[in-house]
Structure formats: C-alpha cells, structure tokens
N, C-alpha and C positions, 0 to 999 in steps of 0.2 A: 100686244104683249101684255102679258100678267104683270101687275105688281109684284115688286118683288115682298117677302113674308117679312110683316113687324119687328121690331129687333126687340130679343124677349127682354124683358124687365124683372131685374130682381129684385124681393123685396124684403129685407127681413124685420117680422114686425113684431118678434117677441124671444128674447134671449136673454139667457139668467136671470136673474130678479126680474126681470119685466116677462118672463115665459108665460105663453099663454094658455088660458083654458081648454081645453077639447073642445067643449059645444060651441064657445064662443069662436074659436078655429074656425072650426067646420060650418059655421054661417059664414062665415068671412069667406071661407072659400067658395058657396052659394051662389054669394055677391059678385064675387070676381068672375066666376064662371058663366054668370047671367051678362056679363060684359063682354068678356071673350066672345059667346056664343052672337051676340047682338052685335057685333066689331067696333064695340065704343069703348073696347078697353085693348092694349096690345096683350101676345100674351105674356102672361106673368108666374114665376115661381115665388112663392111664399117659401121663407126660411123662417122657421123658430125653433125654440124648443117647448116641452110641455111642462106641467106638472104630471105628477104618477099618475097614468091612468093604464088600465087594460080595454081595449076594442076588439070588440066581436064582432068579423065576418060573415057574411052570406052561414058561409058551410062550419059555423063555429060549435059543436053539439054541447047538449048541457053539459056532461062530464068536463071537457077541456074547458070550463071556467072554473077560477082560483075560487075554493073552499074558502080563505082567508085570504083577500084584495089586501091587505096590509091598510085598510083605510084610503087606497085609489079607489075611485068609482069604475064602473065595470059599463062600457058607454055600448048598446049594439049600431053599427054601422052599414053602410049603404055599396062598403066595396069588395070585393070579391078573398076569397080567402079564409083562414081559422083568425084564431085567438093573437094579438099581440101586446107589449105593452111600451107604451111610449113613459119619457121622464127626465130630467134633467141630466145633460149629461150624455145625451142624444142629438144628433143635427137632425130634425123633420125636414123635409121638402114637399111641396104638394106643387108639382106643374102643373100649369094650367092652359093649354095649351089647344089651338084646333092643329089636330093632324091633318095634312096634306094630304089630297087624294092618294100619292104615289105610296103612302106611310101605312102598313096595315098597325091595327093595334099592338100585335105578339112584336113588333120590329119595333115600336115605340117605345113597349115592355124590356125588351134588348138593349137599347140604346140607353136606356136610364142605367140599368146595370152595367154596360161598360163607362161610362160616367165615374159610377162609382169605384169600378174596378180600378178605372187607371188614377184617382182619386188619392186610392187605396197605395197603388204603387208608387204615385209618388211620395207618398208620407213612410215608404218603406216594409209597405205589408204586400206580399204577391198573393193573390186572388182569384179566384174564378167565376164561372156560372157551373152550378149541377143542375145538368137535364134533369127536370121532371121537378124538380125544388127551385121554385121564385129565388131571387136573391142573391147574394156574395159570400163565397164562402169562401176558404180558408183548408186546404189538405189535413186529415187527419196526421196525429205525431204520433205514431207507435211509439217509439220511444221514449218519449216523456209521457205515455198513456194518455192523450188526448185524442177525442174523437173528431171528426168533421165539424167544423163550427162556424155559424153563421156569424157576421159582420153588418151586414146591410138588411133587412127587410123593405118588401115592396105590395105593396097593395092596392091596385088601379079599377076605378072607372072610369068609361067613355059617356056622355048622356050629350047627343046632339051632335057628333064630332068633335067635341071636347074632352081633355081629360081632368080627372080632379083624383084626390086622394097622392098616394104619392110613395115616398121612399123614407127609411129611419135606416141612419148609420151609425154606430154606438162610437164613442169617444170616449170617453169617463163614467157611461152613468153606470151606476151601482149595480152587478150584477143579481145582487140577493135577490129581486124585485123577481127574477125568471124563475128560482126554485118554489115558487108558488102555484107556478101554470105549467103547461108542455108547449112553448113557444113552435106556434103555428100549426100546433099538432105533429109534431116530428118529435118522437122520445128518442130517436136512435142516432139523435145529434145531439150537437153543443152551441152555445151564443158567448159571442168572443166581444171583448174590446178591441179598439185603435191602442191603446194603454196596453191593458194586458197583452199584447202581443209584442209591444215595442219597449216594456218594461222604462215606463215615463208615461208621465201627462201628457195624453194628447187632447186637449181642450175643442169645444167647439167651433169656439173662434180661429182659433189654428184650421180645422177643418173646411171650415165653410167656404173658403175663396179659393179652397182647392177646387173643390167642387163643383162652384159655381164654373168655375175655367171652363171644367170639361162640359160639365150640362149645354153651357153654351154652344160648346163646336158640337157637342152631337145633336143636340137641337137645329140644326142649322139644317139637318136633313139629306145632308150630303153622303154618299158611299162611305164607308168604311170598313175595319179590318177586324173585326170581333178573336176577341183572346180565345186560346184555346180552352175549352170546357173540361171539366173535369169530369170523371166516372157518373155514368148517371145512377138516383137513386132515387126511384120515383117514391111517393108518401106511401106508408104504408096502407095497404087495402084501398091503394086508389091507382086509378089508370092514370100515365103522368098527363098531365095537361095544362097549360097555365091557366085557373081561375081568374075571369074576369066578367064583371057586370055591365051588361048595354041595352040599354031599353029597345 
C-alpha cells in the first residue's frame, strides 16, 4: 500500500513590514522546490506579501510593460502568462507541491482557483472562473458601469512534477498600480480588491487563514464539485487555453 501523502505545510515568510523582496522570494521558492523534488521536505505553501513589483511571464510583449513603473522593479520570470503586479495589501501564495499521478496540471490550476473562489465566498464576495482567462473573477455590473473584474490572478510553473509560482489575491492593495499597465494583457476587463467589493478594509491578515483552510482542502486531491463558470471570454487575439510552462 502506498504511503499517505505528507501533510501540507503553510509557511508565512514575509507579511506587512516584513514583506519579502520578489527576487529573494524567488530564490526561496527554488530552494524549497529542490527539497520537495528530493523528498526531503513536505509539500509547502509559502504565504507572503511583496514590496511593489511587476513580474513579466513568458508571453509578455514589449508594449505590455509599464512605461513608467512608478519606481517598482520589472522582473522577467519563468512562469506562464503575461505581466502582473504584486505589492502590499495583496496576499501571494506559492504552493510547492508534488502533483499525484492522477492530477493533471489543469486540474491543479482549477483546484487553486476553487480554493480562492470559496475563500472569497466565505468573505462575502461571489466569484467564479471565466473560461479562457485564468484567475478568479466577478461578474460585470452594468447598472453601476463596472466591467468584469479580476480579484485573484494565477501563474504556474511545473518542473519535475512539482509546482512553483502560484496565486495573488487582492485584499486592500492600491489599485493605482494597475493603471500603469494592462494587467495580464486583458484590456476589456478590470481589476478589483476584496476591500473595494465589500466597502470595508479587508486585510491580508484576515484573508490568509481563510485561503489556507481551503487550500488544505483542495490540495488533499479528493474529488470536488467545481463552482459553475461564467461566460467564456478568451484573451483578445488568443485561442483560449491555460498557459503553463512544463520543461
């Protein structure tokens, strides 16, 4: 009989005033990834905040980079997807876990999305997936003139059967940073925060344990019923699919 999977470790490594520089966190990811690959460390999720930084995935075009990044660094990374922003008030999670044989990469992405969807629901915000666009979304609100808007983004890499990079959920991040570029290359939708949607301050500290609880549940790899999707809206000029990097 196969050994049961090791219990997921959730490690808060840099929050608030201790927010972790992106390059330092990336090096930490690589170190933890090597240990999980070697079997010397249990599956681990790094939870943190970053100082303001833009990260450009493999599909980022030159014109999509911010002309004026406002003093934030722009870092090229080895995950899928386009350019996005990380900064204070945004909970970032890097699950570094070995995928079981029966779990495909797309299923893993869906599980992380589902954990965030359920966390949003617990906090009072209704979200779902938009097929063709990874992440967690709110429906358009035409009465108030609000487009579909993303509250959580995902960017994944899988190497040697173990995941890297992960997700970012906007708690009370300053949305002015998103005015400097087109988030994920999608010009016909918006970006929001939990605070914006709920009309109150929703901190990273409030959101972290809720996200942790759902990640633990969905990364147990047991069957689940996914939240129904919203209408499909592929990225402009792109056939809909999830962009993943697999060496």
